[in-house]
Residue, then its C-alpha position, 0 to 999 in steps of 0.5 A: a494527497v493526505g488532505n484530499m485522498p478521494a481526489y489524489l489517491p486514485p491517480i496514483l493507484s491508476a498510474l501504478a498500473a502503467d509499466k513505468n515509475h513504479y518505485l516513485l509512485l510507491s514512494a509517494l504512496k508510502e508517504i501517504i500511508v506513513l503520514h496517516a499511520a503517524k497521526r491517530e486522527l488520520t488513521a481512522t480517515f484512511g479506513s477500509q475504503f482506502l485500504e481496499q483500494v491500496l492493497p491490490p496494487l501492493f499485492e500485484h507489485c510484491q513480486s516485481p523483478e525490481e528489488g527497490v519496488r519490492n522493498m517499497v511494497a514491503e514498507c507500505l505493507g508494514a506501515l499499513v499493518t501498524m494502522h490495521p493489524e486486525s485486518l491485515v495480518e491474516r491477509l498477509k499470511v495467506g497473501p500471494f507472496f508465500p510459495s505455499n500459496r501459489 
């Protein structure tokens, strides 16, 4: 998936919309994000196109009743912040996870 994001990322994200296997799918997504964050040359390829595709499902699952899913979302968001702090820190401050923003 890391080598061919346009082909493999959309099926992972669309599967997240289903009602099962959230933890496993988020784990796969985390591995993609972490591999991109670890190599500077891959960080640029993740870019805003994939960032904007990944954030909505992460924000959707950040309030999951399953603790493991919430933890995996947090790990994904943490890795994304290491790649794109300028665009994510402010969005996370006003995201749907803080009680004052509901």
